[in-house]
N, C-alpha and C positions, 0 to 999 in steps of 0.2 A: 179091616181096621186093626191097628195095633194099640196096645195099652202099656202104660209105664208107671213107675213110682220113683220118688226121690228117696235114696237111702244115704244121702250125704247131708251135712248140717244145713247148708245154704247153697242154692244153685241159682245163678242169674238167668232170667228169661229175657232175651234181647229182641229188639225190633227187627233186625236183619241178621244174616249169617256172618257177622264180624265180631271179633272179640272186643273191638273198640266201640261198638254200636250202643245205642241207648238201652239201658235196663228198664224194661216196662214194669216188671214185678219180679218176685223171687219165689222159688220153690223152697219149702222147708222140709226137713225130714218127715216122711210119711205122706206127703202130698202125692196124690195119684192123678192121672191125666190120660187123655186120648192122644195118640200120635196121628196127626193129620197128614203129614208128609215127612218122608225120611230121605235124607241125602247121605253122602259119604261120611261127612263129619258132623252134620247138624240134623236136628229134627224139629219140625213145627208141631207144637202141642197145644191142646186146649185143656186148661186146668179144670178138674171136675167141680171143685168147690164154687168157683165164681165165673167160669167160662172165659177167663182171660187167655189170650192166645199170644204166642211168640215162639222164638227159636232157642233151643238149648243144645249144648254139646252132647253128642252121643255117648262120650266116655263118662259123662256125669249123671246118666240116668240108667235105670234098670227096667228092662222090658218084662212085663208080666202077662199072664194069659187072661182071657175074657172072664173066666170064672172068678179069679181073684179080684179083678176089677169090679165085677158085679157085687161080690161079697163086701168090698170096701164101700161101695156106693150105698148099699142097703143097711149098713151097720147103724143100729138105732142110737147107741150111746158111745160115740167115739171118745177116746181118752186123749187129753192134751197135757203136755208137760207145763207146769206153772212155775218152775224154778227158772231164774235168770239163765243159768246154764245147768244142765244135767248131763248124764252120760248113758250111752247105749253100749252094752257089751255084746260083741258079735263073735267072740272067740277068745281063746286064751291070750290074755294080755293085749287085747285088741279093743280099745275104748274109743268111742266116737263122741265128742262133745256136741250136744244139740241145744238149741235155744228155746226159750219160752214160746209156747204155741205150737210146737211140733206135735204131730199126731202119732200115737204109739199103737202099733199093731203087733200081734204075735206070729204073724204068718211066716216070718223069716227067722224064727227062733232067736230073736234079739231080746236081750234082757235089759230092761230100763232101770237105772238107778236114780231115783228122784221122786218128786211129788207129782201126782196126776190128778186131773179133774175130769169128771164126766157128767153127763146129763145136763139138761137146761138149768141154769142158775137164775135166781130172782133178779129183777132189775136193779135192786140195791147193790148187787155185787159188781156192777159194771164199773163204777168209779173206783172201787177198791182195786180192780184189775188194771184200770187205766193208770193209777198211781205207780204201779210197778214199772211203768215205762218212763217215769219222770226223769228228765235230763238226758234221755236218749237222743243222740245227734240226728239232725235231719239228713236224709239220704233219699234222693229221687229213686223211686221204685222199691225202696226198702220196706221190710216187714218185721224187723227184729229190734231188740233193745240196743243193738250196736249200730243201727242206722235204719231210719223209718221215715216215711212221708205221711202227710196228713190223713189220706184215705186208707193207707196201710195200717195206720194206728187205730182208727175206728173199726176197720174190718177185723183186725186181730183181737181187739178187746171183746167185740161181739162174738167172734168165733170161739174164743176160749170159754165163753159162757154159754155156748150152745146155739148161737143164732147166726144167720147168714146175711152178710152184706156183700154187694158187688164191689169191684176193686177200686174204681175211680170215683172221685167226689161227685162229678156230674151224674154218674150212674146211681150212686147211693141216694142222690137227691130225688130220684124217681120212686124210691121206696117209702113206705110208711104214710102217715097222716100229717098233713100240714097243720101247723099251729100259728095263730095270728099274732100272739104277743109272748114276750119272754115270761110274763107272769103265768102263762099256761104250762110252761115247761116243768118237767121233773128232772132230777139228776139222772143222767144217762141218755136223755134225748139229744138229738144232733142239731147243730147249727151249720148252715151252709153260706158260703160267701162267694161273690163273683168279682170279676175283674172289670176293667173299663169298657170291655166289649160285651159285658153282660154274660160272660161264660162262667159257670160255677167251677172254681178251681181250688177251693179250700173247704175243709170240714173240721169241726171240732165237737167235743162232747160237753154239754151243759152240766155245770155243777150247781150246788145250792148257793143262794145269796148272790146271784148274778156274776158268777165266775165261770170260766171255761177252761178246759184242758185241751191243748191242741199242739201242733208241731209248727214252730216258727224259729228256725235255727236249731232248736231242740224241743223236746216235749216240755211244755211249760204251762203255767197257770196265769191267766190274765183276767181282767174285767171284761164283761160284755154288756151292751145295752142295745137300744133299738137302732143305733147307728152302726155298730159293729164291735170289733175287738179293740180295746184300749190298752196299749202297752205302757205300763208304769215306768219302765226304764227309759223309754224315748219320749214319753208324754205325748204320744201321737196315736191315732187310729191306724192300725196296720191292715185291717181287712174290713170290707164293706158287707154288711149283713144282707143276705138275700131271703132266707126262709129258715124257719125251725121245723123239724120233723120229729114225730113220735114214731119210733120203730116198734117198741113193745108196749 
């Protein structure tokens, strides 16, 4: 078994070994993973944080030994960057911009210039973090302020605050405790929505006073009720409610 880490700002994980194939998710700086299969130009990996699998270009990853992988896996209080953009200094006049939510480790003698957060944060901090992504554009498979999808958004907000969510909305819906009514929800709880086939394909974060922050074209705030999400711009319901979940 081989192991690796991402030492670039953002690396796409694709569904197949083609540059034009679907991006299923992204690696951010500091994400580590197992290498399941290695070919001449591509490797199939499994991300340690959420178990998501896909293909990455070999020239965009760094192979590490099992000892370092185990050290990263057992780290009690990982540190995450919380600036929209900060910088890693890896040598003289060699700066690498990284995005919010990147994991910072000292194993490669990289110096971080920016603000860090570590340890589990209180539930009240979730919405504060979510608002940092406000107006970020929608991007299928994205996990950054420069492009993000609905489940990438909720995953990153929870991750920065010290908690683990799976990658996709349907997977996240299997976590936590179901709530029957919106009145039972607290700010930071999750709301899940399904399509016409009954498949959960969207997730957002409940705010106070029956509002929700979610990704629809961009990270935005809308009204939510027992029917679903009401978009004030179009005066229509855009997503049909399936279930509320309390994760914390």
